[in-house]
C-alpha positions, 0 to 999 in steps of 0.5 A: 484513541488511546488505549492500552493493550495488554500483549506482549508485542503491543507493548514492546512496539509503544516502548521501541517507539518512545525510545526513538523520541521523535519519529516520521511515519512512510503514511499511505493511509492503509491498515497497517501504516495507519496502524503504526501511525495510531500506535506512535501517536500513542507512545509520543503524542506530538512527536510522530508526524505522518508524510505522504508522497503523493505520486501517480502509484497511489490513487486519488482515494488513497489519498482521501483516505491518508488526510482523514486518517492523520486528521481523526488521530491529530498527527500533523500530515504532509503531503510531498507531490511527485509527479514523476514516474523515474526513468528506474521504474517506468520501464517496470523491471522484476525489481521495479519496487526496489527503485520505487522505495528507493526513491520515496523513501530518500524524498521522505528521509529528506524531509524528516531530517527539514524536520529535525526528526532522524527515525523515519519508519514504515508498516511492513510487518512479519508477512511481508517476508514470505512474498516477493518483497524487492522494495525491503533491501531498499528501507535497509538501505536508506534506514529506515526502521520496520519495527512492525516487522521486527517485532514480529508482529502480522498483519493479523494482529495489526487487523486486531489491535487496530480494531482494538484502537478504533481504528476505521482501517482495522478491516480494510482491504489491503492495499499495493501501488497501482504500479503493480498491475503493470506486467513487468517489463510492460512500460508504466504509463499515466493513462494506463494508471489512470484507467486502472484506478477508475476502474477498480473504483467503480468496482469497489464502489460496486460492492467488490471488497478484495479487486485487482484489475491488471492491465495488458495494454488495452486488456483487463482482467479482473481478480476478485475473492472468488465468492465474487466471482459469479456476482460479477456475471449477474445482469444488470452489472455483468453490462454496467462493468462491461460499459464502465471499463470500456469508457475508461479506455479498456477494449476487452475485459476479462475475468480471472478465474483464479480469483483474487492473491496478492502479487499476482505477476510475481507468479512470472519471476523465477526462484534465482530472481526471487532469492536474488532480492531478499 
């Protein structure tokens, strides 16, 4: 997939990575980190590795994607299993993402150092400045570099570059960790994460592209693209959704009429909290 792209930002990215010589990518298998991994491979060949943290926040199908894409790019891939949910994360404060990223990036940095690699990169992009992202503070504190962000590369540009590179992720739906499906202040429990994962996988397999199943104890609040909302009420799909999500452990199944939007639980947060963590 080595291909030249005549674009100032892409050329700048390749140059930046070449100057680092050896890098490790904090790799989720999503749109952003997959593009960054491919660009790094093009820039420095075998001097890039991918490191994935296999935590309770990562669905199995995302882990499978990460393994498949790293194999496609012929990049050495390390998967580090971490089944623990630290108390700072488990209690789900509004800045949970800060604590989670601090832990995960610390683990990635340690693995990179073991491999003799100084620089760890993540896939944060220019659009991440538009939402509440407490994890970005952890990125800075751990010394992880965000070249897509620093070069002003947007999500739309990442998808465009990915398509030119022939990456299968170019039109992949946006992904956020499973913890983001639990309201702030509610304890994160493994059993809730598993039923969220099963529910979203079921809906994805039914053809829904952008899906979030927000977990309010035993109530599932389904977010879908607005044009898909009417589809889920058509029989026999409506009954299939109800039967399956109940079998996964939900007692009540609802559909959010506002539709899918990233970080909908952030709508609860005050302007002061958002400003504090920027």
